[in-house]
C-alpha positions as semicolon CSV with decimal commas, in nm:
position;residue;x (nm);y (nm);z (nm)
1;M;6,077;7,190;0,963
2;R;6,325;6,900;0,988
3;I;6,577;7,129;1,162
4;G;6,304;7,197;1,420
5;T;6,266;6,822;1,470
6;G;6,644;6,794;1,498
7;I;6,642;7,060;1,771
8;K;6,374;6,866;1,964
9;V;6,578;6,546;1,934
10;E;6,888;6,732;2,062
11;Y;6,691;6,871;2,358
12;F;6,577;6,519;2,446
13;S;6,934;6,393;2,398
14;T;7,069;6,669;2,624
15;A;6,816;6,590;2,896
16;W;6,907;6,220;2,883
17;M;7,282;6,297;2,887
18;I;7,232;6,500;3,206
19;V;7,050;6,207;3,371
20;E;7,307;5,959;3,237
21;A;7,610;6,164;3,344
22;L;7,488;6,257;3,692
23;G;7,345;5,910;3,757
24;S;7,653;5,724;3,636
25;V;7,901;5,942;3,825
26;G;7,689;5,949;4,143
27;F;7,613;5,577;4,147
28;G;7,972;5,502;4,042
29;L;8,107;5,689;4,344
30;L;7,863;5,511;4,577
31;A;7,945;5,164;4,444
32;G;8,315;5,221;4,375
33;S;8,252;5,132;4,010
34;F;8,509;5,265;3,767
35;A;8,298;5,143;3,476
36;L;8,012;5,371;3,587
37;L;8,253;5,661;3,646
38;A;8,407;5,613;3,300
39;F;8,064;5,596;3,136
40;G;7,949;5,907;3,323
41;S;8,263;6,099;3,229
42;D;8,210;6,020;2,863
43;S;7,846;6,127;2,900
44;L;7,962;6,467;3,030
45;I;8,177;6,512;2,721
46;E;7,888;6,408;2,497
47;L;7,675;6,664;2,679
48;L;7,923;6,939;2,584
49;S;7,918;6,820;2,226
50;G;7,537;6,817;2,230
51;F;7,531;7,181;2,343
52;A;7,748;7,271;2,043
53;V;7,513;7,089;1,806
54;L;7,211;7,260;1,961
55;S;7,378;7,598;1,928
56;H;7,459;7,526;1,563
57;L;7,103;7,414;1,483
58;R;6,938;7,703;1,667
59;K;7,157;7,981;1,527
60;D;7,215;7,840;1,180
61;V;7,463;8,122;1,114
62;A;7,834;8,143;1,036
63;G;7,921;8,232;1,397
64;S;7,785;7,900;1,516
65;E;8,038;7,720;1,293
66;I;8,324;7,886;1,484
67;E;8,157;7,807;1,817
68;S;8,095;7,450;1,703
69;R;8,462;7,412;1,604
70;R;8,579;7,540;1,942
71;T;8,354;7,293;2,120
72;E;8,478;7,011;1,895
73;L;8,838;7,101;1,989
74;L;8,747;7,109;2,357
75;T;8,560;6,777;2,350
76;T;8,841;6,610;2,154
77;G;9,095;6,733;2,410
78;L;8,874;6,614;2,697
79;L;8,833;6,271;2,537
80;F;9,211;6,231;2,511
81;A;9,254;6,350;2,871
82;L;8,987;6,106;2,987
83;I;9,176;5,798;2,859
84;P;9,469;5,804;3,108
85;V;9,247;5,929;3,392
86;I;9,010;5,633;3,358
87;A;9,285;5,380;3,287
88;L;9,521;5,489;3,566
89;G;9,232;5,524;3,812
90;A;9,115;5,172;3,736
91;V;9,469;5,029;3,763
92;Y;9,524;5,205;4,097
93;S;9,183;5,087;4,221
94;Y;9,259;4,727;4,120
95;A;9,611;4,734;4,268
96;S;9,484;4,877;4,597
97;G;9,232;4,593;4,627
98;L;8,911;4,793;4,584
99;R;8,623;4,557;4,504
100;P;8,335;4,738;4,333
101;E;7,987;4,662;4,465
102;G;7,686;4,577;4,252
103;S;7,475;4,878;4,167
104;P;7,105;4,827;4,086
105;L;7,070;5,200;4,011
106;G;7,374;5,181;3,782
107;I;7,210;4,888;3,605
108;A;6,896;5,102;3,560
109;I;7,103;5,382;3,401
110;A;7,272;5,132;3,166
111;I;6,936;4,978;3,066
112;G;6,801;5,328;3,002
113;A;7,096;5,405;2,773
114;V;7,055;5,073;2,587
115;I;6,690;5,163;2,521
116;I;6,725;5,536;2,444
117;M;7,051;5,549;2,244
118;P;6,928;5,352;1,938
119;Y;6,637;5,598;1,904
120;L;6,867;5,901;1,935
121;W;7,117;5,753;1,690
122;W;6,847;5,676;1,432
123;Q;6,680;6,019;1,456
124;K;7,005;6,218;1,448
125;R;7,139;6,018;1,154
126;K;6,818;6,044;0,956
127;I;6,765;6,416;1,016
128;G;7,136;6,487;0,968
129;E;7,126;6,322;0,624
130;E;6,798;6,490;0,523
131;T;6,916;6,839;0,624
132;R;7,283;6,784;0,536
133;S;7,376;6,886;0,889
134;A;7,729;6,758;0,959
135;P;7,714;6,838;1,334
136;L;7,394;6,634;1,372
137;S;7,542;6,342;1,175
138;I;7,859;6,349;1,388
139;D;7,645;6,355;1,702
140;A;7,465;6,045;1,571
141;V;7,800;5,862;1,567
142;E;7,855;5,964;1,930
143;S;7,512;5,824;2,018
144;V;7,589;5,484;1,864
145;T;7,926;5,479;2,042
146;C;7,741;5,550;2,367
147;L;7,512;5,256;2,290
148;F;7,809;5,018;2,258
149;M;7,958;5,152;2,582
150;A;7,621;5,108;2,756
151;V;7,606;4,744;2,646
152;A;7,958;4,684;2,785
153;L;7,866;4,866;3,107
154;L;7,542;4,670;3,147
155;G;7,720;4,337;3,095
156;G;7,982;4,423;3,356
157;L;7,730;4,550;3,611
158;L;7,501;4,248;3,568
159;A;7,792;4,004;3,607
160;E;7,903;4,191;3,916
161;Y;7,557;4,218;4,074
162;F;7,419;3,870;4,006
163;F;7,733;3,656;4,007
164;G;7,967;3,855;4,232
165;L;8,225;3,886;3,954
166;W;8,380;4,210;4,085
167;W;8,650;4,199;3,816
168;A;8,379;4,238;3,547
169;D;8,369;4,607;3,644
170;Y;8,734;4,639;3,543
171;L;8,673;4,448;3,221
172;A;8,382;4,682;3,136
173;T;8,606;4,979;3,219
174;A;8,870;4,851;2,975
175;V;8,609;4,816;2,700
176;I;8,481;5,169;2,768
177;V;8,838;5,307;2,753
178;V;8,879;5,145;2,409
179;F;8,557;5,311;2,289
180;V;8,660;5,649;2,434
181;A;9,000;5,619;2,261
182;R;8,829;5,529;1,932
183;E;8,593;5,825;1,970
184;A;8,886;6,058;2,049
185;F;9,087;5,950;1,744
186;E;8,785;5,973;1,513
187;S;8,711;6,321;1,644
188;Y;9,075;6,420;1,593
189;H;9,074;6,293;1,233
190;E;8,749;6,481;1,159
191;L;8,906;6,800;1,290
192;R;9,213;6,745;1,072
193;E;8,995;6,693;0,765
194;E;8,808;7,018;0,832
195;E;9,136;7,218;0,829
């Protein structure tokens, strides 16, 4: 019964990750915001991870463990690849004089994440502990990391929109890169421990 609840939570999480990823990347491109692009890119990786967790919960068979491991390897690799892409893109953007514009729709996405992520984190953690589901518990950690990134993103976007502090976008991007790096190294260490 709790696994069924976990599946429903993962479906909701997946739906939100699609909105978050597409919205962040789309609005990031429109506003020239690297913070939104970085946040959206991480959301895409979390979406892949969420699919693996869903597959594991729905199948609940040995084959899903192998599939889950493959997806964990892929998402870990993508997280590491994302770090230089975001960082170098932001440095190039800054050096070329690009000034990000305020994005009300980006602010709406960030507010949505700040509201939804604590719920997802709490539910995944609780159900993961009750059912002893490691993939669900690991996904809970990704949700809380997304919450911290959303707070950094929201702060940067608000400072940019209301006070014209264009450099706040780059500061938010730097904070997001730190969180992505932390998430990548934690994921790598978890994979090493499973071997």
